[in-house]
N, C-alpha and C positions, 0 to 999 in steps of 0.2 A: 398380391404380394410379389408375385414373380415379375410383374411389370415394374413395380417400384424398385426392385433389385436391379433390373435391367437398366432403368434410367439412371440409377445411382452409379452403376458401372460405367455408363457412357460419360456421366459427369466427371467421374474420377479420372478416366483416361484423358478427357479433354483438359482437365485441370493439370494433369501430369505433363501433357505436351505444351499447354499454354504457359504455365508458370515455371516449370522446371526444365524447359528445353535448353536453357543456358544458365550458367552459374558465373558469378562475378569473382574476380580476384584482383588484388592490387599488386602491381609490379612497378617499381621505380616511381611510386606515388601516383600512378595513373591506373584507372580502372580498366580491366580487360575482361571481355566475356569469352568464356570457354564453353563450347557446345558439349553438353552431356551426351548428345546423340552419338558422338564419336565412340564413346564407350559402349553404347548399345550395339553399334555395327560390328564391334569386335567379337561379340559372342554369337554362337550359332543360335538361331531362333527355333529351328526345327532339327531334331536329331533324326538321322536315318532310321527307319523302322519303328518310330514311335508316333502315336497320335498326339496331336497338339492339345494341350489343356485349354479350357475355355478362356482362362485369364490370358494365356498367350495369344489366343485368337484375337481378342480385342486389342491387344498390344500391337500385333503384327498388322492388323487391318488399319489401325490409326497411323502406324508408321508408313504403310504404303500410300494411304490417302495423303498424308503429309508430303511424301516424296512427289507424288503426282501433282499435287497442288502447287508445288514449287518447281514444276517442270523437270524434276530429276527422274532418272530411269530406275525402275524397280527390277529386281531379278525375277526370272520365271519362277523360281522356287518360292519367293515371297508372294508373288501374284497367285500362284496355285494355292498357297496356304490361306488366301483370303476367300476361297470358295467355301461357303458355309456347309457344315456337315451335320449340324443339329438345329433344332428349331430356335434355341436361344442364340446361336451364332447367326442364324438368318435374321432374327429381329435386330441384332446389333448391326449387321450388314445393311439391312433395309433402312435403318435410321439415317443413313447417309443419302437417301433419295429425296429428302426434303427440298422442294424447289426453291425455297428461300434461303437455303443453307449455302455458306461460302464454299462448301466441299462438293457441291453438285457436279461441277465439271470434272473434278478429280474422280468422283464416283463413276461418272459416265466413261471416263478413260479406263478405269479399272474394269468395269463391266465389259467394255470392248476388248480389252486384253484377255480377259477370261474366255470370252466367246471365241476369239481368234486362237487361243491356245487349245481349246477343245476341237476346233475345226482342223487345226494343224497337227493334232494328236501329240502335242507336247506333253512330256512326263505323264502325269495321271490326271490331266485337266478334264478329259472327256468323262471318265467314270465319276469323278467328283461332281462335275457339272450336271450329269444325269441324275445323281443321287439328290441333288438340290431340289428336284421336282417333288419330292415328298412333302416339302413345307413351303414352297413359294405360294404367295397369295396376293390378292389385290391387283393393282395396276402393274406391278412388277411382273406378275405371273403372265400377263398377256404378252409382253415382249419376250419374256423368258421362253415361252413355248414356241414362239416364232423362231427365235434364235436356235433352240434345240432342234427344231425341224430342219433348219438349214444345216446344222452340224451333222445331224443324222444323214441327211441327203448326200453330204460329201463323203461320209464314211459308213454306209449302211452295213457292210459286212462286220465292221468293228462293233457297231451298235447291236446287231443281232447276237453276236457272241456275248457281249456284256449283259444284255437283257436276260439271256438264258443262264448266266452264271452268277449274277448279282442277287442280293437279297430281294425277293419279290415285293416286300413291303415298301422298299425304297424306290421301286421302279413302277409301281402299280399305275401311276398317272401317265406313264409312257406306253401303256398297253396298246393304245390306238396307233401309235407310231410303229410298234412292233407288228401289228396286223397289216399296216400299210407297206412296210419296208421288208419284212422278213418272211412273208408267206407267199 
């Protein structure tokens, strides 16, 4: 049932962006298209100090993927918000890895931006990226743990501090890195 709800959510977000990305209006007898997206960009997607709701997660992820797909630049704040923090968010995130998907390149760009943000210690990229270890799986997990090793290697003191202060259930799969870098 959970998987059915997940795919329904993906379908609805894609439907929203595919069919309602622009609205028509007539002016002087000619049709004009007005991007609804302009209204979306006017409102804050994440409020300071509040966790993002899952419905907002799928919205922001689809927005960032769409921006990257059309070679637009996304903000660090929006890219950071794309780092999954729950298993359901990860499943939605992972859905963009399909090699036959038209969003594969945009997803690769997003993934690269997340890794770069973690290495450069931007905002809260590294802690969120490390928490992702709790639910990564499959082929994505292989490259994820290689990228995490690289990020930790660049910032071992930050990782050691985070590992000792974060919820241990979210960091358990990083224990080997802790033993390698922090002891």
